[in-house]
C-alpha positions as CSV (number, residue, x, y, z in Angstrom):
1,M,143.7,208.0,132.9
2,H,141.4,206.8,135.7
3,I,138.9,204.1,134.6
4,P,135.6,204.6,136.4
5,V,134.7,201.7,138.8
6,I,131.3,200.3,138.0
7,N,129.4,198.2,140.5
8,S,126.8,195.6,139.8
9,I,123.2,196.8,140.1
10,Y,122.2,193.5,141.8
11,D,120.4,194.2,145.1
12,V,118.5,191.3,146.7
13,S,116.1,193.3,148.9
14,L,115.3,195.9,146.2
15,S,114.9,193.2,143.6
16,K,112.2,191.5,145.8
17,L,110.4,194.8,146.3
18,L,110.4,195.5,142.6
19,D,109.1,192.0,141.8
20,T,106.4,192.4,144.3
21,A,105.4,195.8,142.9
22,I,105.4,194.4,139.3
23,N,103.5,191.3,140.2
24,N,100.8,193.2,142.2
25,K,99.7,195.1,139.1
26,T,96.4,194.2,137.6
27,K,97.6,191.6,135.1
28,P,98.6,188.0,134.9
29,L,102.1,187.3,136.2
30,G,104.7,188.0,133.6
31,S,102.2,189.2,131.0
32,L,104.0,192.4,130.2
33,G,107.1,190.4,129.2
34,A,110.1,192.5,128.4
35,L,108.6,195.6,129.9
36,E,108.6,193.9,133.3
37,S,112.3,193.1,132.9
38,L,113.0,196.7,131.8
39,A,111.1,198.1,134.8
40,R,113.1,195.9,137.2
41,Q,116.4,196.8,135.5
42,I,115.7,200.6,135.6
43,G,114.6,200.4,139.2
44,L,117.8,198.5,140.2
45,I,119.9,201.0,138.3
46,Q,118.2,204.0,139.9
47,R,118.0,202.2,143.3
48,T,114.3,202.9,143.7
49,E,110.9,201.3,143.5
50,H,109.7,204.4,141.6
51,P,112.0,204.7,138.5
52,Q,111.8,207.7,136.2
53,L,113.3,208.6,132.9
54,T,113.8,212.4,133.1
55,K,115.7,214.4,130.6
56,P,116.7,211.6,128.1
57,A,119.7,212.5,126.0
58,I,121.5,211.0,123.0
59,L,125.1,211.8,122.2
60,V,126.2,211.4,118.6
61,F,130.0,211.2,118.1
62,A,131.5,211.9,114.7
63,G,135.0,210.9,113.5
64,D,136.9,210.0,110.4
65,H,139.0,207.0,109.8
66,G,142.3,206.6,108.0
67,I,141.4,203.1,106.8
68,V,139.2,204.7,104.1
69,A,142.5,205.0,102.1
70,E,142.1,201.2,101.5
71,N,138.8,201.8,99.6
72,I,136.6,200.0,102.1
73,S,133.6,202.3,101.9
74,A,130.9,202.9,99.2
75,Y,130.9,206.6,100.2
76,P,133.8,209.1,100.3
77,Q,135.1,210.4,103.6
78,S,133.6,213.8,103.0
79,V,130.2,212.3,103.8
80,T,131.1,212.4,107.5
81,W,131.3,216.1,107.7
82,Q,128.3,216.6,105.4
83,M,126.2,214.4,107.6
84,V,127.3,216.4,110.7
85,E,126.1,219.5,108.8
86,N,122.8,217.6,108.3
87,F,122.6,216.9,112.0
88,L,123.1,220.6,112.8
89,A,120.5,221.5,110.2
90,Q,118.0,219.2,112.0
91,G,117.6,217.1,108.8
92,A,118.8,213.6,109.7
93,A,116.8,210.6,110.9
94,I,118.1,211.0,114.4
95,N,116.9,214.6,114.5
96,V,113.4,213.5,113.6
97,F,113.2,210.6,116.1
98,A,114.8,212.6,118.9
99,R,112.3,215.4,118.4
100,Q,109.4,212.9,118.3
101,N,110.5,211.6,121.7
102,Q,111.4,215.0,123.4
103,C,115.0,213.7,123.7
104,A,118.0,216.1,123.9
105,L,120.5,215.6,121.1
106,H,124.2,216.4,121.4
107,I,126.5,216.4,118.4
108,I,130.2,215.9,119.0
109,D,133.1,216.4,116.7
110,A,135.4,213.8,118.0
111,G,137.8,213.8,115.0
112,V,136.2,214.8,111.7
113,N,138.5,215.7,108.8
114,H,136.9,219.1,108.4
115,D,137.1,222.5,109.9
116,F,133.6,223.4,111.0
117,G,134.6,226.6,112.8
118,P,132.5,227.9,115.7
119,R,129.1,226.4,115.2
120,K,126.0,226.6,117.4
121,G,124.9,223.0,118.4
122,L,128.3,221.4,117.7
123,I,130.5,220.3,120.6
124,H,134.1,220.6,119.5
125,R,136.3,217.8,121.0
126,K,138.4,217.1,117.9
127,I,141.4,215.0,118.8
128,A,142.8,215.1,115.3
129,P,141.3,215.3,111.7
130,G,140.7,211.5,111.6
131,T,142.7,208.5,112.7
132,R,145.6,206.9,110.9
133,N,145.3,204.0,108.5
134,F,145.4,200.9,110.7
135,A,146.3,198.7,107.8
136,Q,149.7,200.2,108.1
137,E,150.0,201.7,111.7
138,A,148.0,202.1,114.8
139,A,144.9,204.3,114.3
140,M,145.7,206.3,117.4
141,T,148.5,206.7,119.9
142,P,147.7,205.6,123.4
143,A,147.7,209.3,124.5
144,E,145.2,210.2,121.8
145,C,143.0,207.3,122.8
146,S,143.1,208.2,126.5
147,R,142.3,211.8,125.6
148,A,139.3,210.8,123.6
149,M,138.0,208.6,126.4
150,E,138.5,211.4,128.9
151,H,136.5,213.8,126.7
152,G,133.7,211.2,126.6
153,M,133.7,211.0,130.4
154,A,133.7,214.7,130.8
155,L,130.8,215.2,128.4
156,V,128.6,212.7,130.3
157,S,129.6,214.3,133.7
158,A,128.1,217.6,132.4
159,I,124.8,216.1,131.4
160,E,121.9,215.8,133.8
161,A,120.0,212.8,132.5
162,K,118.7,209.5,133.9
163,V,118.9,207.8,130.5
164,I,121.5,208.3,127.8
165,G,121.8,206.9,124.3
166,F,124.9,206.6,122.1
167,G,125.1,207.2,118.4
168,E,127.9,207.7,115.8
169,M,128.8,209.0,112.4
170,G,132.0,208.2,110.6
171,I,132.7,206.8,107.1
172,G,134.9,203.7,107.6
173,N,133.7,203.0,111.2
174,T,132.1,199.6,110.4
175,T,135.6,198.5,109.3
176,A,137.0,199.6,112.6
177,A,134.1,197.9,114.5
178,A,134.6,194.7,112.7
179,A,138.3,194.6,113.5
180,I,137.5,195.3,117.2
181,M,134.9,192.5,117.2
182,H,137.3,190.0,115.7
183,K,140.1,190.9,118.1
184,L,137.9,190.6,121.2
185,T,135.8,187.6,120.3
186,G,138.0,185.5,117.9
187,I,135.0,185.3,115.5
188,P,136.4,185.0,111.9
189,V,136.7,188.3,110.1
190,A,134.4,187.0,107.4
191,N,131.6,186.8,110.0
192,C,132.3,190.3,111.3
193,V,132.2,192.2,108.0
194,G,129.0,193.6,106.6
195,A,127.9,196.0,103.8
196,G,128.3,199.1,105.9
197,T,127.1,202.0,103.8
198,G,126.1,199.6,101.0
199,L,129.1,197.6,99.7
200,S,128.6,195.0,97.0
201,T,129.6,191.4,97.7
202,E,132.9,192.1,96.0
203,G,133.4,195.2,98.1
204,M,132.7,193.2,101.3
205,L,135.3,190.6,100.3
206,H,137.9,193.4,99.8
207,K,137.0,194.9,103.2
208,Q,137.4,191.5,104.7
209,R,140.9,191.0,103.2
210,V,142.0,194.5,104.3
211,I,141.0,193.7,107.9
212,E,142.6,190.3,107.8
213,R,145.9,191.8,106.6
214,A,145.6,194.5,109.3
215,V,145.0,192.1,112.2
216,A,147.9,190.0,111.0
217,H,150.1,193.1,110.9
218,H,149.0,193.9,114.5
219,S,148.9,190.3,115.7
220,S,150.5,191.0,119.1
221,V,147.8,193.4,120.1
222,T,145.5,191.8,122.8
223,D,144.8,194.3,125.6
224,P,141.4,195.9,125.2
225,L,142.8,199.5,125.3
226,D,145.5,198.5,122.8
227,V,142.8,197.0,120.6
228,L,140.9,200.3,120.8
229,S,143.9,202.5,120.0
230,T,145.1,200.2,117.2
231,F,141.8,199.6,115.3
232,G,139.3,202.1,116.7
233,G,138.2,205.6,115.9
234,F,138.1,208.8,117.9
235,E,134.3,208.6,118.1
236,I,134.5,204.9,119.3
237,A,137.1,205.8,122.0
238,M,135.0,208.8,123.1
239,M,132.0,206.5,123.4
240,V,133.9,204.0,125.5
241,G,134.7,206.8,128.0
242,A,131.2,208.2,127.9
243,M,129.7,204.8,128.6
244,L,132.0,204.1,131.5
245,R,131.1,207.4,133.1
246,A,127.4,207.0,132.5
247,A,127.3,203.7,134.2
248,E,129.4,205.0,137.1
249,R,126.7,207.7,137.4
250,R,124.0,205.0,137.4
251,M,122.4,206.1,134.2
252,V,120.5,203.8,131.9
253,L,122.6,203.2,128.8
254,L,120.9,202.9,125.4
255,I,123.0,200.8,123.0
256,D,122.4,201.4,119.3
257,G,123.9,199.2,116.6
258,F,127.1,197.6,115.4
259,I,129.6,200.4,116.0
260,V,128.2,201.5,119.3
261,T,128.2,197.8,120.5
262,S,131.9,197.6,119.5
263,A,132.6,200.5,121.9
264,L,130.6,198.7,124.6
265,M,132.6,195.5,124.0
266,I,135.8,197.5,124.9
267,A,134.1,199.1,127.9
268,A,132.8,195.7,129.1
269,R,136.3,194.3,129.0
270,L,137.4,197.1,131.3
271,Q,134.4,197.0,133.6
272,P,132.2,193.9,133.1
273,A,129.4,195.2,135.4
274,I,128.6,197.9,132.8
275,L,126.4,195.4,131.0
276,D,123.9,195.7,133.9
277,Y,123.2,199.2,132.9
278,C,122.7,198.6,129.2
279,V,119.4,198.4,127.3
280,F,120.2,196.9,123.8
281,C,117.8,198.8,121.7
282,H,117.7,196.6,118.5
283,C,119.5,194.1,116.5
284,S,121.1,195.8,113.5
285,D,120.9,194.4,110.0
286,E,124.7,194.9,109.7
287,N,126.3,191.5,109.5
288,G,128.0,190.6,112.8
289,H,125.8,192.5,115.1
290,R,123.7,189.5,116.1
291,Q,126.9,187.6,117.0
292,M,128.1,190.6,119.0
293,L,124.9,190.6,121.0
294,D,125.1,186.9,121.5
295,H,128.7,187.2,122.7
296,L,127.5,189.8,125.3
297,G,124.5,187.7,126.3
298,A,122.2,190.6,125.2
299,R,118.5,190.5,124.3
300,P,117.6,193.4,121.9
301,L,114.3,195.1,122.3
302,L,113.6,195.6,118.6
303,Q,114.2,193.9,115.2
304,L,113.6,196.5,112.5
305,N,116.3,195.7,110.0
306,L,118.0,199.0,110.8
307,R,121.6,199.7,109.8
308,L,121.8,203.5,109.9
309,G,123.6,204.3,113.1
310,E,123.3,207.9,114.4
311,G,121.6,206.6,117.6
312,T,118.4,206.0,115.7
313,G,117.7,202.7,117.5
314,C,118.0,204.5,120.9
315,A,115.4,207.1,120.0
316,L,113.0,204.4,118.7
317,A,113.4,202.3,121.8
318,L,112.7,205.2,124.2
319,P,108.9,204.8,124.2
320,L,109.3,201.2,125.4
321,L,111.4,202.4,128.3
322,Q,108.8,205.1,129.1
323,A,106.1,202.5,129.0
324,A,108.0,200.3,131.5
325,V,108.3,203.1,134.0
326,N,104.8,204.4,133.4
327,F,103.1,201.0,134.1
328,M,105.1,200.9,137.4
329,A,103.9,204.4,138.3
330,E,100.3,204.5,137.0
331,M,98.9,201.0,136.7
332,A,96.5,199.9,139.4
333,T,97.3,197.2,141.9
334,F,94.8,194.4,142.7
335,E,94.1,196.1,146.0
336,S,93.6,199.6,144.6
337,A,91.4,198.4,141.9
338,Q,89.5,196.1,144.3
339,V,90.2,193.1,142.1
340,H,90.2,190.4,144.7
341,E,91.6,187.4,142.8
342,K,95.0,187.6,141.1
343,M,94.9,186.4,137.5
344,E,96.8,183.3,136.8
């Protein structure tokens, strides 16, 4: 498998041009705060003083996890395929928010333990009907992991978009994400584990112990791709590949919550410059996400106490990105407005 090569967006001359354009708008210097940083970042990604956000898209990857056999979820595994049906029926939160923002939504079966048959609106890329139980054996073989990543790359290659968001659905995937987080950061498992779909304190303690036993069982695993294949899910692996290809194509990457960020952590170990292309949409209410963001040096746009997944944070952040490119395109300059003194 070929890993896409991602270059830094840093460009001294373009950065100066963007700063000049931003600072010449009719406002005090820096007064649009994070929107100015967004406008600069999007301009550098797109290599232009006139950034645009045409055809935004969100990809929602669904997959099941063998680790649910360890009773680590408040919901049964069948909820994964039932929620995919809800996506297809246009009834989930992500459907509502994507429609609200005129954002294309793509639903991908990466490895759900259910036979959907031919379905309009569902992209079939099933690697297997769920991963194996990583408490006992690796979740995926290296070949399965590579195939999932390649599917993710191919999906992004087929999409014409300047901004792309990532979402997921999979009962058990907060357990996989917590294990990945621990392996990549060394942060104690207790600080990586959260309520997921709504576990009690006792349930979270059980989940913590399951992960601790699993990482001890796979103690020799350190390489990022080995961490992914050992503890990840098909939807997480597919997102890793999709993110890498999206950055290679100089798209703006919208990063949702805990599970999506775990995929990004793998991608960033493979190609560190991918972080230049990422907009961190929010800080999830899932325990551990704040520490994930801190580890990556990320500043999230929103704090809404979300912990739903599905890419909902991406859709909710889209209007802020649109505002950033709109002020660049439409806001008057001091010269055009005939304002002769810049505001301090």
